C-alpha positions in Angstrom: 4.5 -2.7 14.6 2.8 -5.2 12.4 4.0 -8.8 12.6 4.0 -11.2 9.7 2.7 -14.8 9.5 5.1 -17.6 8.4 3.9 -19.7 5.4 4.0 -23.4 5.2 5.7 -24.6 2.0 5.8 -28.3 1.2 9.2 -30.0 1.5 10.1 -33.6 1.8 11.9 -33.6 5.2 8.8 -32.1 6.9 6.7 -35.1 6.0 9.0 -37.8 7.4 7.6 -40.3 9.8 9.4 -40.8 13.1 11.2 -44.1 13.3 11.8 -44.2 17.0 15.1 -44.6 18.9 14.9 -48.4 18.9 14.7 -48.4 15.1 17.6 -45.9 15.0 19.7 -48.0 17.2 19.0 -51.0 15.0 20.2 -49.0 12.0 23.5 -48.1 13.8 24.1 -51.8 14.5 23.4 -52.8 10.9 25.7 -50.0 9.7 28.7 -51.2 11.7 28.8 -54.6 9.9 28.0 -53.5 6.4 30.4 -53.4 3.4 30.9 -50.3 1.3 28.2 -50.9 -1.1 24.7 -49.7 -2.1 23.1 -51.2 0.9 25.3 -49.2 3.2 24.4 -46.0 1.3 20.7 -46.8 1.9 21.3 -47.3 5.7 23.3 -44.1 5.9 20.5 -42.2 4.1 17.8 -43.7 6.4 19.8 -42.4 9.4 20.2 -39.0 7.8 16.5 -38.8 7.0 15.6 -39.6 10.6 18.1 -37.1 12.1 17.0 -34.3 9.7 14.0 -33.5 12.0 15.9 -33.4 15.3 19.6 -33.1 14.7 20.3 -31.4 11.3 24.1 -31.5 11.8 24.1 -35.3 12.4 21.8 -35.6 9.3 24.4 -33.7 7.2 27.2 -35.8 8.6 25.7 -39.2 7.8 24.2 -38.1 4.4 27.6 -36.7 3.3 29.2 -40.0 4.1 26.5 -41.7 2.0 27.2 -39.2 -0.9 30.9 -39.9 -0.9 30.3 -43.7 -0.9 27.8 -43.3 -3.8 30.3 -41.3 -5.8 33.0 -43.9 -5.1 30.8 -46.8 -6.3 29.3 -44.7 -9.1 25.7 -45.2 -8.0 23.5 -42.5 -9.4 20.3 -43.5 -7.5 22.3 -43.3 -4.2 23.6 -39.8 -5.1 20.0 -38.7 -5.9 18.8 -39.9 -2.5 21.6 -38.1 -0.8 20.9 -34.8 -2.6 17.3 -35.1 -1.6 18.0 -35.4 2.1 20.7 -32.7 2.0 18.1 -30.4 0.3 15.5 -31.3 2.9 17.9 -30.7 5.8 19.2 -27.3 4.6 15.6 -26.2 3.8 14.6 -27.1 7.4 17.6 -25.1 8.7 16.4 -22.1 6.7 19.5 -22.2 4.4 17.7 -21.9 1.0 20.8 -21.2 -1.0 22.4 -24.7 -0.2 18.9 -26.3 -0.4 18.6 -25.0 -4.0 22.0 -26.3 -5.0 21.2 -29.9 -3.9 17.7 -29.8 -5.4 19.1 -29.0 -8.8 21.7 -31.7 -8.5 19.0 -34.2 -7.5 16.8 -33.2 -10.5 19.7 -33.8 -13.0 20.1 -37.4 -11.9 16.4 -38.3 -11.9 16.0 -36.7 -15.3 19.0 -38.8 -16.5 17.4 -41.9 -15.1 14.0 -40.9 -16.7 12.2 -41.0 -13.4 9.3 -38.6 -14.1 7.7 -39.3 -10.7 10.8 -38.2 -8.9 11.3 -35.2 -11.2 7.8 -33.9 -10.5 8.4 -33.8 -6.8 11.9 -32.2 -7.1 10.6 -29.5 -9.5 8.2 -28.5 -6.7 11.0 -28.4 -4.1 13.2 -26.2 -6.4 10.3 -23.8 -6.6 10.2 -23.7 -2.8 13.9 -22.9 -2.6 13.5 -20.0 -5.1 10.6 -18.7 -3.0 12.7 -18.8 0.1 15.4 -16.8 -1.8 12.8 -14.2 -2.7 12.8 -15.1 -6.5 9.0 -15.7 -7.0 9.3 -15.5 -10.8 11.5 -18.6 -10.9 9.5 -20.2 -8.2 6.2 -19.9 -10.2 8.0 -21.2 -13.3 9.0 -24.4 -11.5 5.6 -24.8 -9.8 3.9 -24.8 -13.2 6.4 -27.2 -14.6 5.7 -29.5 -11.7 1.9 -29.3 -12.1 2.2 -30.2 -15.7 4.3 -33.3 -14.9 2.1 -34.1 -11.9 -1.0 -34.3 -14.2 0.8 -36.5 -16.6 2.0 -38.9 -13.8 -1.3 -38.5 -11.9 0.6 -37.4 -8.8 -2.2 -35.5 -7.0 -0.1 -35.0 -3.9 2.6 -32.9 -5.6 -0.1 -31.1 -7.6 -1.7 -30.1 -4.3 1.7 -29.0 -3.0 2.3 -26.7 -6.0 -1.2 -25.2 -5.9 -0.7 -24.3 -2.2 2.7 -22.7 -2.9 1.4 -20.7 -5.8 -1.4 -19.5 -3.5 1.2 -18.3 -0.9 3.0 -16.2 -3.6 -0.4 -14.7 -4.7 -1.1 -13.8 -1.0 2.2 -12.2 -0.6 1.5 -10.1 -3.7 -1.8 -8.9 -2.2 -4.0 -11.0 -4.5 -6.0 -12.6 -1.7 -9.1 -13.7 -3.7 -6.9 -15.6 -6.2 -4.9 -17.0 -3.3 -8.1 -18.4 -1.8 -9.0 -20.2 -5.0 -5.7 -21.9 -5.1 -5.7 -22.8 -1.4 -9.2 -24.4 -1.8 -8.1 -26.3 -4.9 -5.1 -27.6 -3.0 -7.2 -28.5 0.0 -9.8 -30.3 -2.1 -7.0 -32.5 -3.7 -5.5 -33.2 -0.2 -8.9 -34.3 1.2 -9.5 -36.4 -2.0 -6.3 -38.4 -1.4 -6.8 -38.3 2.4 -3.4 -36.8 3.1 -3.7 -35.3 6.6 -0.3 -33.6 6.5 -1.3 -31.6 3.4 -4.8 -30.9 4.8 -3.1 -29.4 7.9 -0.8 -27.3 5.6 -3.8 -26.0 3.8 -5.5 -25.0 7.1 -2.3 -23.2 8.2 -2.0 -21.1 5.1 -5.7 -20.3 5.1 -5.2 -19.1 8.6 -2.4 -16.8 7.4 -4.7 -15.4 4.7 -7.6 -14.6 7.1 -5.1 -13.3 9.6 -3.8 -10.8 7.0 -7.4 -9.8 6.2 -8.1 -9.1 9.9 -10.6 -12.0 10.3 -8.7 -13.2 13.5 -11.4 -15.6 14.7 -11.5 -17.5 11.5 -7.7 -17.5 11.3 -7.4 -18.9 14.8 -9.9 -21.6 14.0 -7.9 -22.8 11.0 -4.6 -22.7 13.0 -6.1 -24.8 15.8 -7.3 -27.5 13.3 -3.8 -27.6 11.8 -2.0 -27.7 15.2 -4.1 -30.7 16.2 -2.8 -32.7 13.2 0.8 -31.5 13.5 1.1 -32.4 17.1 -0.5 -35.8 16.5 2.1 -36.5 13.9 5.0 -35.1 16.0 5.9 -32.6 13.3 7.8 -30.2 15.4 8.9 -27.9 12.6 5.4 -27.1 11.4 4.1 -27.1 15.0 6.6 -24.3 15.7 5.4 -22.3 12.8 1.7 -22.6 13.7 2.3 -21.8 17.3 4.2 -18.7 16.3 1.4 -17.7 14.0 -1.1 -18.2 16.8 1.1 -15.8 18.8 0.8 -13.3 16.0 -3.0 -13.6 16.2 -3.0 -12.8 19.9 -0.6 -9.9 19.2 -3.0 -8.5 16.6 -5.9 -8.8 19.1 -3.9 -6.9 21.7 -3.2 -4.2 19.2 -7.0 -3.9 18.5 -7.6 -3.7 22.3 -5.0 -0.9 22.7 -6.7 1.1 20.0 -10.0 0.8 21.8 -8.3 1.9 25.1 -8.7 -1.5 26.7 -5.3 -1.4 28.4 -5.8 -4.3 30.8 -7.2 -6.6 28.1 -4.3 -5.7 25.8 -1.7 -6.5 28.4 -3.3 -10.0 28.9 -3.3 -10.7 25.2 0.3 -9.5 24.8 1.3 -12.0 27.5 -0.5 -14.8 25.8 1.2 -13.9 22.5 4.6 -13.8 24.3 4.0 -17.3 25.7 3.3 -18.7 22.2 6.4 -17.0 20.6 8.7 -18.3 23.4 7.3 -21.9 22.8 7.8 -21.5 19.1 11.5 -20.5 19.6 12.1 -23.5 21.8 10.7 -25.9 19.1 12.8 -24.2 16.4 15.9 -24.8 18.5 15.0 -28.5 18.8 14.7 -28.8 15.0 17.6 -26.5 14.1 15.3 -24.1 12.3 17.4 -20.9 12.7 15.3 -18.8 10.3 12.2 -19.5 12.5 14.2 -18.7 15.6 15.3 -15.3 14.1 11.7 -14.4 13.1 10.0 -15.3 16.5 12.8 -13.7 18.5 12.1 -10.5 16.6 8.4 -10.9 17.4 9.3 -11.3 21.1 11.4 -8.1 20.9 8.4 -6.3 19.4 6.1 -7.2 22.3 8.8 -6.1 24.9 9.0 -2.8 22.9 5.3 -2.2 23.3 5.6 -3.0 27.0 8.4 -0.4 27.1 10.8 -3.1 28.5 13.5 -1.8 26.2 16.4 -3.8 27.6 14.6 -7.1 27.0 13.5 -5.9 23.5 17.1 -5.1 22.6 18.5 -8.4 24.0 16.0 -10.5 21.9 16.6 -8.4 18.8 20.4 -8.9 19.1 19.8 -12.7 19.1 17.5 -12.4 16.1 20.0 -10.4 14.1 22.9 -12.8 15.1 20.9 -15.8 13.8 19.9 -14.0 10.6 23.6 -13.1 9.9 24.6 -16.7 10.8 22.3 -18.2 8.1 23.2 -15.3 5.8 19.5 -14.6 5.0 19.3 -11.0 3.7 15.6 -10.9 4.2 15.8 -12.0 7.9 18.6 -9.4 8.4 16.5 -6.6 6.8 13.6 -7.6 9.0 15.9 -7.2 12.1 17.1 -3.8 10.8 13.5 -2.6 10.5 12.8 -3.7 14.1 15.9 -1.9 15.3 14.7 1.3 13.6 11.4 1.0 15.5 13.3 0.4 18.8 15.7 3.3 18.5 12.9 5.7 17.4 10.9 4.7 20.4 13.9 5.2 22.8 14.7 8.5 21.0 18.1 7.3 19.8 17.7 8.9 16.4 21.3 8.7 15.4 21.2 4.9 15.8 17.8 4.7 14.1 19.3 6.6 11.1 22.3 4.3 11.1 20.1 1.2 10.8 18.0 2.9 8.2 21.2 3.4 6.1 22.2 -0.2 6.6 18.7 -1.4 5.6 18.8 0.7 2.4 22.3 -0.4 1.6 21.5 -4.1 2.0 18.3 -3.8 0.0 20.3 -2.2 -2.9 23.0 -4.8 -2.6 20.6 -7.8 -2.7 18.9 -6.6 -5.9 22.2 -5.5 -7.5 23.9 -8.9 -6.8 20.9 -10.8 -8.1 20.8 -8.9 -11.3 24.6 -9.3 -11.9 24.3 -13.0 -11.1 21.5 -13.6 -13.6 23.4 -11.8 -16.4 26.5 -13.8 -15.6 24.5 -17.1 -15.6 23.0 -16.3 -19.0 26.4 -15.6 -20.5 27.8 -18.9 -19.1 24.7 -20.8 -20.3 25.0 -19.3 -23.8 28.8 -20.2 -24.1 28.1 -23.7 -22.8 25.3 -24.3 -25.3 27.5 -22.9 -28.1 30.4 -25.3 -27.2 28.1 -28.3 -27.0 26.7 -27.5 -30.5 30.2 -27.2 -31.9 31.1 -30.6 -30.3 28.0 -32.1 -31.9 28.9 -30.7 -35.3 32.5 -32.1 -35.1 31.1 -35.5 -34.0 28.8 -35.5 -37.0 31.6 -34.6 -39.4 33.7 -37.5 -38.0 30.9 -40.0 -38.5 30.3 -38.8 -42.0 34.0 -39.3 -42.8 34.1 -42.9 -41.5 30.8 -43.9 -43.2 31.9 -42.5 -46.5 34.7 -45.1 -46.6 32.3 -48.0 -46.1 29.2 -47.0 -47.9 28.4 -46.3 -51.5 28.3 -42.8 -53.2 24.5 -42.4 -52.9 24.5 -43.1 -49.2 27.3 -40.6 -48.7 25.3 -37.9 -50.5 22.4 -38.6 -48.2 24.6 -38.3 -45.1 26.2 -35.1 -46.4 22.7 -33.6 -46.9 21.8 -34.6 -43.4 24.9 -32.9 -42.1 24.1 -29.7 -43.9 20.6 -29.7 -42.3 22.1 -30.3 -38.9 24.6 -27.4 -39.4 21.7 -25.1 -40.6 19.5 -26.1 -37.5 22.5 -25.6 -35.2 23.2 -22.1 -36.6 19.5 -21.2 -36.1 19.5 -22.5 -32.5 22.8 -20.6 -31.7 21.3 -17.3 -33.2 18.1 -17.7 -31.3 20.0 -18.4 -28.0 22.2 -15.3 -28.6 19.1 -13.2 -29.3 17.4 -14.4 -26.1 20.5 -13.7 -24.1 20.8 -10.2 -25.4 17.1 -9.5 -24.8 17.2 -10.7 -21.3 20.5 -8.9 -20.5 19.0 -5.7 -22.0 16.0 -6.0 -19.6 18.2 -6.6 -16.6 20.5 -3.7 -17.5 17.3 -1.5 -17.6 16.5 -2.7 -14.0 20.1 -1.9 -12.9 19.8 1.6 -14.4 16.6 2.0 -12.5 18.2 1.1 -9.2 21.1 3.5 -9.9 18.8 6.4 -9.2 18.3 5.3 -5.5 21.8 5.9 -4.0 22.0 9.4 -5.4 18.4 10.3 -4.2 18.9 8.7 -0.8 22.1 10.6 -0.2 20.4 14.0 -0.7 17.4 12.9 1.4 19.6 11.9 4.3 21.3 15.3 4.2 17.9 16.9 4.4 16.9 14.8 7.5 20.4 15.4 9.1 20.0 19.1 8.7 16.5 19.1 10.3 17.7 17.0 13.3 20.5 19.4 14.0 18.5 22.6 13.6 15.2 21.7 15.3 13.6 20.0 18.2 14.1 16.2 18.6 10.4 15.5 18.9 9.7 17.2 15.6 12.7 15.4 14.1 11.1 12.1 15.0 8.0 13.0 13.0 9.9 13.8 9.9 12.2 10.8 10.4 9.0 8.7 10.1 8.1 10.5 6.9 11.6 9.8 5.6 11.2 6.1 6.5 8.0 6.0 4.5 9.7 7.7 1.6 12.5 5.2 1.6 10.0 2.3 1.6 8.3 3.8 -1.4 11.6 4.2 -3.2 12.7 0.6 -2.5 9.3 -0.8 -3.6 9.3 1.4 -6.8 12.9 0.5 -7.8 11.8 -3.2 -8.2 9.3 -2.3 -10.9 9.8 -1.1 -14.5 6.5 0.8 -14.2 4.6 2.1 -11.2 1.1 3.8 -11.0 0.7 7.5 -11.2 -0.8 7.4 -7.7 2.5 5.9 -6.2 4.6 8.4 -8.2 2.6 11.3 -6.8 2.8 9.9 -3.2 6.6 9.6 -3.5 6.9 13.2 -4.8 4.6 14.5 -1.9 6.9 13.0 0.8 10.0 14.3 -1.0 8.7 17.8 -1.4 7.5 17.9 2.3 11.0 17.1 3.5 12.6 19.7 1.1 10.1 22.3 2.3 11.2 21.7 5.9 14.8 21.8 5.1 14.4 25.2 3.3 12.5 26.7 6.3 9.2 26.9 4.4 10.8 29.0 1.6 9.4 26.6 -0.9 5.8 26.2 -2.2 4.7 23.4 -4.5 1.6 22.2 -6.3 0.9 18.8 -7.9 -2.0 18.9 -10.4 -3.5 15.8 -12.0 -5.9 15.9 -15.0 -9.3 14.7 -13.9 -9.4 12.4 -16.9 -6.4 10.4 -15.6 -7.1 7.3 -13.5 -4.3 7.5 -10.9 -4.5 3.9 -10.0 -4.3 2.6 -13.6 -2.0 4.9 -15.5 1.6 3.7 -15.4 4.9 5.5 -15.8 8.6 4.6 -15.2 9.6 5.4 -11.5 12.0 8.2 -10.5 11.8 10.1 -13.8 10.2 13.2 -12.3 12.2 13.6 -9.0 15.7 14.4 -10.5 14.4 17.6 -12.2 12.6 18.7 -9.1 15.8 18.2 -7.1 17.8 20.2 -9.8 15.3 23.1 -9.5 15.7 23.2 -5.7 19.4 22.8 -5.5 20.5 24.9 -8.5 17.5 26.8 -10.0 16.7 28.6 -6.7 20.3 29.5 -5.8 20.5 33.2 -5.2 16.8 33.6 -5.6 15.4 36.3 -3.3 11.8 35.3 -3.6 10.3 32.0 -2.4 10.8 29.1 -4.7 7.7 27.5 -6.4 7.5 24.1 -8.0 4.6 23.1 -10.2 4.2 19.4 -11.2 1.4 18.9 -13.8 0.1 15.5 -15.1 -2.2 15.9 -18.1 -3.7 13.7 -20.8 -2.8 14.6 -24.3 -4.2 12.3 -26.9 -2.8 8.8 -26.1 0.1 10.2 -24.1 0.7 11.2 -20.5 2.2 14.8 -20.5 4.3 15.6 -17.4 5.5 19.1 -16.8 7.8 20.4 -14.0 7.9 24.1 -13.7 10.0 26.3 -11.4 10.3 30.1 -10.9 14.1 29.9 -10.5 17.0 31.8 -12.2 17.0 29.6 -15.3 19.7 27.5 -17.0 21.7 30.4 -18.5 21.9 32.5 -15.3 22.9 29.4 -13.3 25.8 28.8 -15.7 26.9 32.4 -15.4 27.1 32.0 -11.7 29.4 29.0 -12.3 26.6 26.8 -10.8 27.0 23.0 -10.8 24.2 22.5 -13.3 26.3 20.5 -15.7 27.6 18.2 -13.0 24.0 17.6 -11.7 22.9 17.0 -15.3 25.5 14.3 -15.7 24.0 12.4 -12.7 20.3 13.0 -13.1 19.7 13.6 -16.8 22.4 11.1 -18.0 20.9 8.2 -16.0 17.4 9.3 -17.2 18.6 9.3 -20.8 20.1 5.9 -20.4 16.9 4.6 -19.0 14.9 6.0 -21.9 17.3 4.3 -24.3 16.7 0.9 -22.8 12.9 1.5 -22.5 12.9 2.4 -26.2 14.4 -1.0 -27.0 11.3 -2.7 -25.6 8.6 -0.2 -26.8 7.4 0.6 -30.3 6.5 4.1 -29.2 9.2 6.5 -28.0 9.5 8.3 -24.7 10.5 11.9 -25.2 11.5 14.8 -23.0 12.6 18.4 -23.3 14.0 21.2 -21.0 13.6 24.9 -21.8 13.6 28.3 -20.0 10.4 30.2 -19.3 10.4 33.7 -20.6 8.4 36.7 -19.5 6.7 39.1 -21.9 9.6 41.4 -21.5 12.0 38.6 -22.6 13.5 37.9 -19.2 13.9 34.5 -17.6 11.3 33.5 -15.0 12.1 29.9 -14.5 12.6 26.5 -16.2 10.1 24.0 -17.6 10.8 20.3 -18.0 8.3 18.3 -20.2 7.9 14.5 -20.6 5.6 13.0 -23.2 5.0 9.4 -22.4 2.7 7.0 -24.3 -0.1 5.8 -21.9 0.5 2.5 -20.2 -2.5 0.9 -18.5 -2.4 -1.3 -15.4 -4.8 -3.7 -16.9 -2.6 -4.3 -19.9 
């Protein structure tokens, strides 16, 4: 089991200074004698800001009181201050959805008040919220907006924050060298302005990067530098994260020791890691960081699993999953599901492992489906809103022209009329452009939805294969193929997120699928996958899951009633500037299958129909067409010897 490091993003509440209990008591006394005015709002927000670090629920209580008062006295600046603290508090609690809501509200007010310095900082925090929600595209968009404004306002602190956050996204994407560049730029700016908090943040994330690369000594060195600064500043939230990451370093060292056969050394390192994780959980409890608790409890469970203390492993994992569900974090829930799969595989409870695998896949599909539907809906609402606003502006202009025509002379009226015509013309252009953008974006999102529709159908058939194997063979062997199934599922989930994948990944997915089918058919299936030597597997791109439905059709229907062993040939060749994909089988052919009242038509409606719909949407965004054909293979005597499916796809290169 490989543990992950937690990143440090920059958010306002984590940089607050501790006021001390005496100061807090003083604020309570002042609050008791204040009138309901702006000064009382400021006092309430100061209390909320202080409580955000140690008592999030109290912070929410006092800040919401301040927000209600600000709304009652109609004080925009007060509302913005409240939204800022509410966003910080929810972010510290790990509730990114509510944090984003308040960040957006805060930005609208500062933008209205033309406070570019405040807008710059909030744009960065909005990016953090999107990152926490797993939407890195939107996060990067807001980080770049914030950097542009930071350069304009000479806000080096916020610029450093954004550079760091971009680096974390690059690191998560596997682009470590680019991530190092951004981390170093961020760190240089932090040192230039002598901001110790940001310097420590930079050290932490560099520690994460070197930890991912396996340079554990350098990673530990960076973490210790960061920890010294955080503890001096009494920053319990970031202290918890760094302590947890140090625990992950010791876990990785124990894993290396195990591989070398150094059992005693490995056990000592596991105990050290366990100590750090337990301390991290306690600090997360103090600050109300339930996301951090869920993550570190999962890590504790992982160590107990290695120690074969299964009861303790399951107890901690139950707590982790409960917290993940409480904060409604789909990513924390999926992380817990993955750990449950490991636990039940280890304890040979394969039925439970399979159950959690199904829940994991269902949640993954649900998350991406909901996100796509939400974006399409938001685009439609945005378009309708802009359209109504433009109509209101036009009506307002017409009213003004009517009033002015009474008071002004004929020539001035002509001028205003001309201006009105220009305004109408510009408004029409804007509306048409918005409509076009909305349609293009919706079309792209529909293509992604069609791509994910392939997964449930494919997963259903694969689960049947695994179930059949478990019931018919030995449990030990079943465990081996369950692991292959888990790898296959991970590949499918990763591929479903992309419009194109590399040929190398497509071939790997087919290999796992055909291995599982071969086992299910008691080795009555042979297959070959041939790749033209002129094709660069790691650079050539093709749409995912186009090949598999036709392989499945051949196995399920083409081989029905076949007395000889089934053979599948998959051939990838280069033909001019196109990738030619052929899938051949030695089955009974299309016509014979129909004579036997086979389900070929039904299968075609599920596999081929979705494929055709995908091609339609792909054609909308490509100048070249993606073509395919299906035909029977005939012998010299005129008999049917199988079926051949051919795809001719214009070459897509990874570099482009």
